[in-house]
BALOBA-1460 file (C-alpha; in Angstrom, 3 decimals):
// residues 198
<rec num="1" residu="m" x="75.303" y="32.868" z="69.584"/>
<rec num="2" residu="s" x="75.479" y="31.690" z="73.141"/>
<rec num="3" residu="y" x="72.972" y="29.603" z="75.090"/>
<rec num="4" residu="p" x="73.323" y="30.337" z="78.794"/>
<rec num="5" residu="l" x="70.516" y="27.889" z="79.495"/>
<rec num="6" residu="r" x="69.909" y="24.416" z="78.444"/>
<rec num="7" residu="t" x="66.434" y="23.228" z="77.102"/>
<rec num="8" residu="s" x="65.334" y="21.994" z="80.389"/>
<rec num="9" residu="g" x="66.400" y="25.328" z="82.090"/>
<rec num="10" residu="l" x="64.607" y="27.382" z="79.515"/>
<rec num="11" residu="l" x="61.360" y="25.439" z="79.923"/>
<rec num="12" residu="t" x="61.769" y="25.900" z="83.772"/>
<rec num="13" residu="a" x="62.422" y="29.662" z="83.364"/>
<rec num="14" residu="l" x="59.239" y="29.974" z="81.327"/>
<rec num="15" residu="a" x="57.127" y="28.271" z="83.977"/>
<rec num="16" residu="a" x="58.720" y="30.706" z="86.428"/>
<rec num="17" residu="l" x="57.412" y="33.682" z="84.643"/>
<rec num="18" residu="p" x="55.270" y="36.093" z="86.894"/>
<rec num="19" residu="g" x="51.430" y="35.995" z="86.560"/>
<rec num="20" residu="e" x="48.540" y="33.513" z="86.843"/>
<rec num="21" residu="r" x="48.396" y="33.352" z="83.049"/>
<rec num="22" residu="i" x="51.312" y="33.727" z="80.605"/>
<rec num="23" residu="g" x="50.644" y="35.349" z="77.182"/>
<rec num="24" residu="v" x="52.059" y="33.747" z="73.982"/>
<rec num="25" residu="a" x="53.580" y="37.169" z="73.134"/>
<rec num="26" residu="t" x="55.451" y="37.200" z="76.671"/>
<rec num="27" residu="i" x="56.854" y="33.645" z="75.868"/>
<rec num="28" residu="m" x="58.042" y="34.714" z="72.481"/>
<rec num="29" residu="s" x="59.815" y="37.737" z="73.958"/>
<rec num="30" residu="a" x="61.468" y="35.584" z="76.582"/>
<rec num="31" residu="l" x="62.836" y="33.071" z="74.259"/>
<rec num="32" residu="k" x="64.245" y="35.736" z="71.976"/>
<rec num="33" residu="d" x="66.832" y="34.053" z="69.581"/>
<rec num="34" residu="r" x="65.808" y="30.663" z="70.776"/>
<rec num="35" residu="t" x="62.276" y="30.953" z="69.782"/>
<rec num="36" residu="y" x="62.334" y="28.645" z="66.716"/>
<rec num="37" residu="a" x="64.283" y="25.963" z="68.633"/>
<rec num="38" residu="l" x="62.086" y="25.811" z="71.510"/>
<rec num="39" residu="l" x="58.801" y="26.006" z="69.471"/>
<rec num="40" residu="v" x="60.104" y="22.894" z="67.549"/>
<rec num="41" residu="v" x="60.709" y="21.056" z="70.921"/>
<rec num="42" residu="l" x="57.468" y="22.217" z="72.371"/>
<rec num="43" residu="l" x="55.457" y="20.926" z="69.317"/>
<rec num="44" residu="g" x="57.415" y="17.668" z="69.198"/>
<rec num="45" residu="l" x="56.982" y="16.793" z="72.808"/>
<rec num="46" residu="p" x="53.214" y="15.882" z="72.907"/>
<rec num="47" residu="n" x="53.905" y="13.519" z="70.001"/>
<rec num="48" residu="c" x="56.387" y="11.498" z="71.950"/>
<rec num="49" residu="l" x="53.579" y="9.713" z="73.655"/>
<rec num="50" residu="p" x="50.485" y="7.986" z="72.191"/>
<rec num="51" residu="m" x="48.143" y="10.842" z="71.552"/>
<rec num="52" residu="p" x="44.406" y="10.729" z="70.098"/>
<rec num="53" residu="p" x="43.513" y="12.909" z="67.021"/>
<rec num="54" residu="p" x="43.708" y="15.750" z="66.368"/>
<rec num="55" residu="i" x="46.586" y="16.415" z="68.628"/>
<rec num="56" residu="p" x="49.241" y="15.169" z="66.007"/>
<rec num="57" residu="l" x="47.344" y="16.945" z="63.273"/>
<rec num="58" residu="v" x="47.282" y="20.376" z="65.185"/>
<rec num="59" residu="c" x="50.866" y="20.047" z="66.088"/>
<rec num="60" residu="g" x="51.875" y="19.119" z="62.604"/>
<rec num="61" residu="l" x="50.005" y="22.031" z="61.033"/>
<rec num="62" residu="v" x="51.659" y="24.665" z="63.456"/>
<rec num="63" residu="l" x="54.965" y="23.106" z="63.105"/>
<rec num="64" residu="a" x="54.742" y="23.293" z="59.358"/>
<rec num="65" residu="f" x="53.832" y="27.019" z="59.550"/>
<rec num="66" residu="v" x="56.962" y="27.471" z="61.764"/>
<rec num="67" residu="a" x="59.133" y="25.364" z="59.338"/>
<rec num="68" residu="v" x="58.164" y="27.514" z="56.465"/>
<rec num="69" residu="q" x="59.269" y="30.571" z="58.124"/>
<rec num="70" residu="m" x="62.734" y="28.822" z="58.919"/>
<rec num="71" residu="l" x="62.905" y="27.713" z="55.399"/>
<rec num="72" residu="t" x="62.448" y="31.341" z="54.130"/>
<rec num="73" residu="g" x="65.265" y="32.629" z="56.514"/>
<rec num="74" residu="r" x="63.055" y="34.694" z="58.764"/>
<rec num="75" residu="a" x="65.070" y="35.525" z="61.750"/>
<rec num="76" residu="m" x="62.171" y="35.427" z="64.188"/>
<rec num="77" residu="p" x="58.978" y="33.375" z="63.790"/>
<rec num="78" residu="w" x="55.887" y="35.539" z="62.992"/>
<rec num="79" residu="l" x="52.438" y="34.592" z="64.476"/>
<rec num="80" residu="p" x="49.005" y="35.987" z="63.897"/>
<rec num="81" residu="q" x="48.049" y="38.614" z="66.379"/>
<rec num="82" residu="a" x="45.199" y="36.354" z="67.381"/>
<rec num="83" residu="v" x="47.604" y="33.719" z="68.570"/>
<rec num="84" residu="l" x="49.880" y="36.191" z="70.313"/>
<rec num="85" residu="g" x="46.979" y="37.482" z="72.233"/>
<rec num="86" residu="k" x="46.350" y="34.090" z="73.746"/>
<rec num="87" residu="s" x="47.714" y="33.080" z="77.178"/>
<rec num="88" residu="v" x="48.373" y="29.649" z="78.972"/>
<rec num="89" residu="g" x="47.380" y="29.242" z="82.511"/>
<rec num="90" residu="k" x="50.377" y="29.076" z="84.943"/>
<rec num="91" residu="p" x="49.326" y="25.711" z="86.442"/>
<rec num="92" residu="e" x="48.812" y="24.007" z="83.111"/>
<rec num="93" residu="l" x="52.227" y="25.302" z="81.814"/>
<rec num="94" residu="s" x="53.864" y="24.130" z="85.082"/>
<rec num="95" residu="r" x="52.472" y="20.678" z="84.900"/>
<rec num="96" residu="a" x="53.505" y="20.324" z="81.176"/>
<rec num="97" residu="v" x="57.060" y="21.445" z="82.053"/>
<rec num="98" residu="a" x="57.243" y="19.062" z="85.099"/>
<rec num="99" residu="r" x="56.379" y="16.084" z="82.894"/>
<rec num="100" residu="a" x="58.974" y="17.305" z="80.045"/>
<rec num="101" residu="v" x="61.967" y="18.356" z="82.350"/>
<rec num="102" residu="p" x="63.091" y="14.824" z="83.440"/>
<rec num="103" residu="v" x="63.021" y="13.480" z="79.909"/>
<rec num="104" residu="l" x="64.923" y="16.419" z="78.547"/>
<rec num="105" residu="t" x="67.461" y="16.330" z="81.488"/>
<rec num="106" residu="r" x="68.271" y="12.566" z="80.488"/>
<rec num="107" residu="l" x="68.842" y="13.685" z="76.918"/>
<rec num="108" residu="e" x="70.842" y="16.604" z="77.856"/>
<rec num="109" residu="r" x="73.467" y="14.246" z="79.577"/>
<rec num="110" residu="f" x="74.422" y="13.135" z="76.217"/>
<rec num="111" residu="s" x="74.312" y="16.580" z="74.303"/>
<rec num="112" residu="r" x="77.208" y="18.875" z="73.982"/>
<rec num="113" residu="p" x="78.118" y="21.467" z="71.340"/>
<rec num="114" residu="r" x="79.434" y="19.476" z="68.248"/>
<rec num="115" residu="l" x="79.096" y="19.775" z="64.453"/>
<rec num="116" residu="t" x="77.714" y="23.234" z="65.323"/>
<rec num="117" residu="v" x="77.699" y="24.237" z="61.678"/>
<rec num="118" residu="l" x="74.320" y="22.381" z="61.543"/>
<rec num="119" residu="g" x="72.831" y="24.653" z="64.126"/>
<rec num="120" residu="s" x="74.057" y="27.772" z="62.647"/>
<rec num="121" residu="a" x="72.003" y="30.437" z="60.894"/>
<rec num="122" residu="l" x="73.354" y="29.233" z="57.478"/>
<rec num="123" residu="a" x="71.800" y="25.873" z="57.993"/>
<rec num="124" residu="t" x="68.472" y="27.291" z="59.181"/>
<rec num="125" residu="p" x="66.754" y="26.972" z="55.779"/>
<rec num="126" residu="v" x="67.865" y="23.304" z="55.448"/>
<rec num="127" residu="l" x="66.687" y="22.525" z="59.038"/>
<rec num="128" residu="g" x="63.346" y="24.303" z="58.004"/>
<rec num="129" residu="l" x="62.907" y="21.944" z="55.027"/>
<rec num="130" residu="i" x="63.695" y="18.873" z="57.320"/>
<rec num="131" residu="i" x="61.137" y="20.012" z="59.939"/>
<rec num="132" residu="l" x="58.579" y="20.859" z="57.232"/>
<rec num="133" residu="v" x="58.786" y="17.224" z="55.955"/>
<rec num="134" residu="l" x="58.519" y="15.813" z="59.540"/>
<rec num="135" residu="a" x="55.520" y="18.174" z="60.247"/>
<rec num="136" residu="l" x="53.790" y="16.927" z="57.189"/>
<rec num="137" residu="g" x="54.447" y="13.393" z="58.232"/>
<rec num="138" residu="l" x="52.816" y="14.434" z="61.566"/>
<rec num="139" residu="v" x="49.591" y="15.482" z="59.660"/>
<rec num="140" residu="v" x="49.048" y="12.035" z="58.098"/>
<rec num="141" residu="a" x="50.641" y="9.769" z="60.859"/>
<rec num="142" residu="a" x="48.740" y="6.771" z="61.991"/>
<rec num="143" residu="p" x="46.518" y="7.452" z="65.012"/>
<rec num="144" residu="f" x="47.810" y="7.150" z="68.589"/>
<rec num="145" residu="i" x="51.292" y="5.561" z="67.918"/>
<rec num="146" residu="g" x="52.193" y="6.537" z="64.278"/>
<rec num="147" residu="q" x="53.421" y="9.963" z="65.340"/>
<rec num="148" residu="i" x="55.782" y="8.742" z="68.065"/>
<rec num="149" residu="p" x="58.867" y="8.365" z="65.933"/>
<rec num="150" residu="l" x="58.210" y="11.700" z="64.383"/>
<rec num="151" residu="g" x="57.553" y="13.349" z="67.583"/>
<rec num="152" residu="l" x="60.857" y="12.083" z="68.751"/>
<rec num="153" residu="a" x="62.640" y="13.156" z="65.554"/>
<rec num="154" residu="v" x="61.233" y="16.620" z="65.982"/>
<rec num="155" residu="c" x="62.300" y="16.898" z="69.663"/>
<rec num="156" residu="l" x="65.763" y="15.812" z="68.741"/>
<rec num="157" residu="v" x="66.138" y="18.448" z="66.099"/>
<rec num="158" residu="g" x="64.912" y="21.041" z="68.389"/>
<rec num="159" residu="l" x="67.206" y="19.873" z="71.102"/>
<rec num="160" residu="g" x="70.152" y="19.973" z="68.616"/>
<rec num="161" residu="l" x="69.166" y="23.513" z="67.782"/>
<rec num="162" residu="v" x="69.102" y="24.546" z="71.485"/>
<rec num="163" residu="e" x="72.158" y="22.688" z="72.702"/>
<rec num="164" residu="r" x="74.185" y="23.441" z="69.326"/>
<rec num="165" residu="d" x="74.582" y="19.579" z="68.840"/>
<rec num="166" residu="g" x="74.641" y="18.720" z="65.349"/>
<rec num="167" residu="l" x="74.637" y="14.887" z="66.132"/>
<rec num="168" residu="f" x="71.239" y="15.278" z="67.662"/>
<rec num="169" residu="i" x="70.034" y="16.934" z="64.591"/>
<rec num="170" residu="i" x="71.396" y="14.113" z="62.475"/>
<rec num="171" residu="a" x="69.801" y="11.530" z="64.738"/>
<rec num="172" residu="g" x="66.580" y="13.400" z="64.557"/>
<rec num="173" residu="a" x="66.600" y="13.270" z="60.757"/>
<rec num="174" residu="v" x="67.373" y="9.654" z="60.742"/>
<rec num="175" residu="i" x="64.642" y="8.758" z="63.136"/>
<rec num="176" residu="g" x="62.335" y="10.916" z="61.244"/>
<rec num="177" residu="a" x="63.114" y="9.264" z="57.960"/>
<rec num="178" residu="g" x="62.048" y="5.950" z="59.599"/>
<rec num="179" residu="g" x="58.976" y="7.451" z="61.026"/>
<rec num="180" residu="l" x="58.148" y="8.710" z="57.585"/>
<rec num="181" residu="i" x="58.437" y="5.294" z="56.055"/>
<rec num="182" residu="l" x="56.134" y="3.963" z="58.653"/>
<rec num="183" residu="s" x="53.731" y="6.632" z="57.855"/>
<rec num="184" residu="a" x="53.891" y="6.044" z="54.091"/>
<rec num="185" residu="g" x="53.216" y="2.362" z="54.627"/>
<rec num="186" residu="f" x="50.184" y="3.118" z="56.703"/>
<rec num="187" residu="a" x="48.902" y="5.438" z="54.066"/>
<rec num="188" residu="y" x="49.513" y="2.966" z="51.324"/>
<rec num="189" residu="a" x="47.660" y="0.229" z="53.390"/>
<rec num="190" residu="i" x="44.610" y="2.528" z="53.612"/>
<rec num="191" residu="v" x="44.511" y="3.368" z="50.051"/>
<rec num="192" residu="s" x="45.006" y="-0.220" z="49.045"/>
<rec num="193" residu="g" x="42.198" y="-1.266" z="51.465"/>
<rec num="194" residu="l" x="39.841" y="1.307" z="50.013"/>
<rec num="195" residu="s" x="40.640" y="0.477" z="46.572"/>
<rec num="196" residu="g" x="39.871" y="-3.203" z="47.148"/>
<rec num="197" residu="l" x="36.376" y="-2.099" z="48.219"/>
<rec num="198" residu="f" x="35.510" y="-0.753" z="44.835"/>
């Protein structure tokens, strides 16, 4: 499987698609065999910064939906027709890409094809399981900052898939484990605090 464009290039190409609005179905068609990887990156990116609810919740639920399909070995992600029929405004997409590309470009300087077996089709179900766990962590993450380690982890795994860099995937899994521990501690503190009231 060859990837002629890097992650930043793929996003820039998406923003350059013709039309004032770009349909979700058009985006899916343009990404082809890179759909899973780019969806993972796009769903992780908003959570790399402090975000108010319900953004981590929504991203986590959609990411879990995508991860389950990876886990079952589906070649291309399925989205409901209601979602495929939606569209994104060209100005909004361009602004989002403009913010993301500088960060991605910096990360791409350290990325290259290595440990490529982790990005192969055989590893897709395992990666789906990892992403599913990270997605569930996003759903219950502490508001505003608790999702940042998990968002970074998701982005690194997605970048690793696009760039065929197994080291990025491993780094994402390690950072994600740390983020899950933080989320578990937050959940435990809430439960302990509530139980102390009764």
